[in-house]
N, C-alpha and C positions, 0 to 999 in steps of 0.2 A: 778830713777830706784828702784824697790822694792827689798826687801831682797831675795825673791824667785828668781827673775830674775838675781840677782847678784850671787846667789849660784850656778847656772848652766847655761850653754850657749850651744845651739845646734851647733855641728860642721858639717858644710856643707862639708868640704873636707873628713872627715871620712865617712859621709853618702854616698857621691859620690863613694868612694872607695868600700864600702860594697855593694852598688847597682851594681856597675860594676862587682864585684866578683860573684854576683848572676845572672846578665843578660847574661854574656858571656856563661856560661854552659846552661842557658835556651834557648838562641837563637840557640846554637849549637845543642841541642837536638831537637828543633823544626825543624831545617833545615834537620837533619837526618830523621826525621819522615815524613816531607812533600815532600822532593825532590823525593823519589822513586814513590810517588803517582802522581807527577805532572811532569814527565819527558818531556812530549810534550808541556808543557805550556811555555809561554813567561815569562821573569823575572818579568814584572810588575804584571802579574797574580799571580805568587807565592807570591810576596810581598803583594798583596791584601789579601791573606789568612794569611800570617805570621804576618803582622803588628798588626791587631786587636787581634789575639791570644796572641802575646807577651805582648801588652799593658794590656789586661785583666788579664793575670796571674800576671803582675807586680803590678797593682793597687789593686787587691783583694787578692794577696798571698805574693808575694816577698817583697814589700815595708812594709806592716804591720808586716810581719815576721821579717824583719831587724830591724824595730823600736822597736819591743817588745823584741827581743832577745838581742839586743846590746844597750839597753837604757842607761846603765851606760857609755859605750864607746862613745856614741853620745852626751851625755850631761855631759861633764866633769866639775868637780867643779873648780871654779876659784881660 
């Protein structure tokens, strides 16, 4: 193991906790926005709209933001 790899180690539990803290309000906001527009739709149709929207926001916004903002917390020194 190199000295750089030994100096810091990515914490998956911390990352999961931070992503969960971001995903919960994200999904809640999307549900509040989508449900009034899709009152007559079946649940699978709503999910077809919500899932790609949630994943896109996570991949290009939430996850990079968490990694950048909490870099020190996610990569604690050993």
